[in-house]
N, C-alpha and C positions, 0 to 999 in steps of 0.2 A: 454714210455712203454704202450703197449696195454693191459689194464686190462681185456678186454673181449675176449682175445685169447680163442677160444672155444676148443682147443685141451686139452683133459683131461689126462695129463701125458702119452702121446702116446708112450713114450719110455719104458713103462712098468716097471719103477723102483719101482712102488708101486703095491702091491696086491690089488684086488678089495675092500676088507673091508677098507683098508687104503685110497684108492682113494675116496670111498664114504664119508669118514669123511673129508679128506684133500681138495678135490675138492669142496665139498659142502661148507666148511668153506671159501675157496678162492673165490668162486663165490659170496658168501654173502658179504664178505669184499670188493671185487672189485666193486660190485654193489653199496654199500654204499659209497665207496670212489669216484666213478665217477658220479653216478646218484642219490645219496642220497636215494636209495632204493635197496634192494637186488634183484638179478637177479633170481627170483623164477622159471622162465620158464626153465632156463638152469639147475638149481639144480633138478627140477622135471624131466627133460629129462634124466639126469644122473641117478637118483634114479630109474626111470621107466625101465631103461635098465638092472638093476641088482636086483631089489627087486620085490617080488610078488606085483601085483596091489593093493591088500588090505593093504599093508604096506607102500606104497609110501607116502600117505598123513600123516599118523602118524609119519613117519621118517622125513618128512619136518617140521612138527610141533615141533618135538623133537629137530631138528637142530636149528630151530628158537629160541626155548626156551633156548637152551644151549648157543648160540651166544649172545642172549640178556642178559643172566646172566653174561657172560664174559664181555660184554660191560659195564655193570653197576659195576661189581665187580673187574675188572682188576686193577692191581697196577699201570700200565702205558698203553699207547696205545699199543695194541698187533700188532705184525708185521706178514706179510705173503708175500710169493712170488706170482707172478702173476699166474693166472690159467694156468695149463699145464706145469708149470716149473718142471723140475726134481730135483730141489734143495729143501732143507728143512731148515727152520730157527728154532731157539730155541723155539719160541712160538708154531710153528706148531708141532715140535717134542713133546712138552709137551701136546698139545691137543691130539695127537695120543696116547701118553703114558697114559693119563688120561682115555680115552675111553677103551684102552686095559686093564688097571689095574682094571677098574670097571667090565669088562667082565670076568676077571679071579679072581675077589675077592681079589686082592692084595692091602690091605689097606695101606701098607707102600709106594708103588709106587704111589697110588692115592694121598696120602697126599703130597708127594714131588712135583708131578705135579700140584696139586691144589695150593700149596703155591708159586709156581713159576709163576702161572698165575693170582692169585687173592690175595687180601688182606686177612689176616687170619680170620677176623671176618665175611667174606662173603663166605668162602670156602664151607660151607654146602649148600648154595644156588646154587653154581656152580656144586657141586657134584650131587645134586638131578637132575638138568637139564641135566647134562652129562649122568647120570645113565639111564635116559629115552631113550636117543639115543643109548647108549651101549646095552640096553636090546632089543630094536627093531631090531638092526642090528644082535645081537646074535640069536634072534628068527628066523631070516631069513638066518641063517647059515653063516653070515658074521662076523667072529671072527678075530679081529686084532691079529697080532703077538705080544707076550708080549715084553715089553721093560724093561730090568732089571734096578734095582736101580743103579748099577755101571755105566751103559751106560747113564742113566739120569744124574747122578752126573757129568760124563765127559762132557756131552753136556752143562750143566749149568756152569761148571768150564771154559770150552773153551769160552763160551759166555762172561763170566765176564772178562777173560783175553783179549779177542779180544776188548771188550768195553774199557777196561783200556788202552790198547795199542793204540786204536783209539783216546783216549783223549790226549795221549802224542804226537802222531804223527797225522798229518792231512791227513790220508788215506781216500779215499771216501768209504762210507758204501755200502754194497751190496744193489742192488735195491730191495726194498720191499715196499709193500703198508702198510699204517698205518690206 
């Protein structure tokens, strides 16, 4: 798998706000998985394409803070598909749901996404870091589509069912980066 595939969801399955979060997250994780350092140049290039110049560096800093908080606080290694993939795994869906929930002030959706990504005693730390990114994107008119509680619950239930089915049978897991 080429983690540095530089196509950013070219199939347009994701709107620009979702791409900024998802592809920034993917570039960061891919860089850490392959080179032990995030690919800041690619993230900056992506952000420069869609954000006003004065918001690029604050958005990069906010993304770094958010991902660092996730790395410290996550309940297990978070998964992601490679950069440019049109697929979405549970962890990526919860990252998008969290940023969207914070942009819309949806405390219930934020809580559900936080507890799926982080241990309960560290959720506040992740929420603060994610909130900074959510606010910067919102101030640049990049508001994610809301993800309802019922959709989030379905994603989490499907993920649990798939994981349990995978334990019972030896099907190969989808290709994701950890």
